[in-house]
C-alpha positions in Angstrom: 85.0 30.7 141.9 88.5 32.1 142.0 88.8 35.4 143.5 91.9 36.3 141.3 92.7 35.4 137.8 94.8 32.3 137.2 97.6 33.8 135.3 99.2 37.3 134.7 97.7 39.1 137.6 100.8 39.8 139.7 100.7 42.5 142.3 104.5 43.2 142.2 106.7 44.9 139.6 105.6 48.6 140.3 108.5 50.8 140.7 108.7 54.6 140.7 110.9 56.5 138.2 114.4 57.8 139.5 114.5 61.6 140.1 118.1 62.3 138.6 118.8 64.8 141.4 122.5 66.1 142.3 125.1 68.3 140.7 125.1 68.5 136.9 128.0 70.9 136.3 131.1 70.8 138.6 133.5 73.2 139.9 135.6 74.6 136.7 133.2 73.4 134.1 131.7 75.7 131.5 128.0 76.8 131.8 125.9 78.1 129.2 123.0 80.3 129.5 120.2 78.2 130.8 121.9 75.3 131.7 121.2 73.2 134.8 123.9 73.4 137.3 122.1 71.5 140.3 118.9 69.7 140.6 117.6 69.3 144.1 114.6 69.2 146.4 114.8 71.9 148.9 118.0 74.4 149.0 120.7 72.1 149.7 122.8 74.7 147.4 122.0 78.3 147.4 122.0 80.5 144.0 124.8 83.0 143.9 126.2 85.2 141.2 124.7 84.8 137.7 122.5 81.8 139.0 118.7 81.5 139.6 116.5 79.1 141.5 113.6 77.5 139.6 110.1 76.7 141.2 111.4 73.3 141.9 114.6 74.4 143.4 116.8 73.7 140.5 119.7 75.9 140.0 120.5 77.2 136.4 122.8 79.6 134.8 121.8 83.0 133.7 125.1 83.8 132.0 127.6 81.9 130.3 130.9 81.2 132.3 132.8 78.9 134.8 131.1 77.3 137.8 132.4 78.0 141.2 131.4 76.7 144.5 131.7 78.6 147.9 130.7 78.1 151.3 129.4 81.0 153.7 127.8 81.3 157.1 124.4 82.3 156.9 122.6 83.9 159.8 118.5 83.1 160.0 116.0 85.5 161.2 116.1 83.6 164.5 119.8 84.2 164.9 120.8 80.8 164.0 123.9 80.2 162.2 124.7 77.5 159.4 127.0 77.0 156.6 125.4 77.2 153.2 126.9 76.1 149.8 126.5 79.0 147.2 126.8 78.1 143.5 128.4 81.0 141.4 129.0 81.1 137.7 131.6 83.7 136.7 132.1 85.2 133.4 135.2 83.8 131.8 137.8 86.4 130.3 
């Protein structure tokens, strides 16, 4: 008796779906309310003004405006310092 089927029983071909992570709206682009600015795992980018972080660390806009990126030195609770990238949405005038 054959242990496996004769044809059509390949063990290859399984592939995971892509995650589509990264920056979705770049500096200077307009953001609408609720539009996703950055899709990420962990906090590579931090939320700034008019930006909120979702439960899967996605950053989205709270108000309509222009996307701006800034860097800032952040001091941790253990006095360690690191540079963080902050995403802001500035209301356009």
